[in-house]
N, C-alpha and C positions, 0 to 999 in steps of 0.2 A: 441441794448442795451437801457435800460431805463436810464433816467438821474440819476446820483448818483451811478450807478452800476459799472462803469469802471474807469480806470485811467483818470484823467483830464489833460488838457493842462496847462503847467506852472509849473516851479519847486518850486516856493515859495508859492503856494496856501495853506492857512491855517497855515503857520508857521510865527512866529514873527521874526523880524529882530534881528540878534545877535549883542551884543555889547561886547567890550573888557572889561573883568572883572578887568583889571588893574594889577598892580604888587602886589604880596603877601607881607604882612608885613615882616620886617626883622626878622630873627630867633634870639632870645636871648637865650643863653645857661644859664639855671637856674636850680637849684636843685628842684624847685617846679613848678608845673603846675599853671599858672596864673588863671586858672578857679577854683582852689581849695582854700578855705579859709586857709590862712597860720596859723591861730590859732590852727587848728586841727593837724598841722604837727610839732608843737614845741615838743621838748624833755622835758618830765616831769620826775622828780625824782620818784622812786618807793615809794609807800605808806609805812609808818613805819610798822615794823613787829608787829603783834599782839601776845600776849601770846598764847602758844599752848593750844588747847582745848576750846578757846573762839570763839563761832560761830559769823558770821556776822549778823547784824541786819536783812538784807534781807532774810537770811536763816531762822531765827526765824519767821519772818512774813509769809514766804511761808509755813512753817510747820503748823503754827497756822491757816492759811487760809485753808489748806488741811483738818485739823482736823475739822474745823467748817463746811465745806461742807460735810464731811463724816457724822458728827452727824446730820446735817440737812437732809441728804438723809435717814439716818436710822429712823428719826422721822416721815417723811412724805412719805415714799415710798409706792407705791400702793400694797395692799395685805399684809401689814405688821402690 
């Protein structure tokens, strides 16, 4: 066998010594995960009701943006 092709002598060759990871931190029973920002988990009251038929501002903006893109496409489309 050429060197490096077969098993080598010694059980710990190439391995690092293991160390005891220690005890795990104590488990705290909590309704929230400590890794999550608790500000996002607060209960918020529902928004006040809007009168029926009044659209949200975001809906109006999205419709206006869609119409603007459609008009721009119709004005500059190739072959038109």
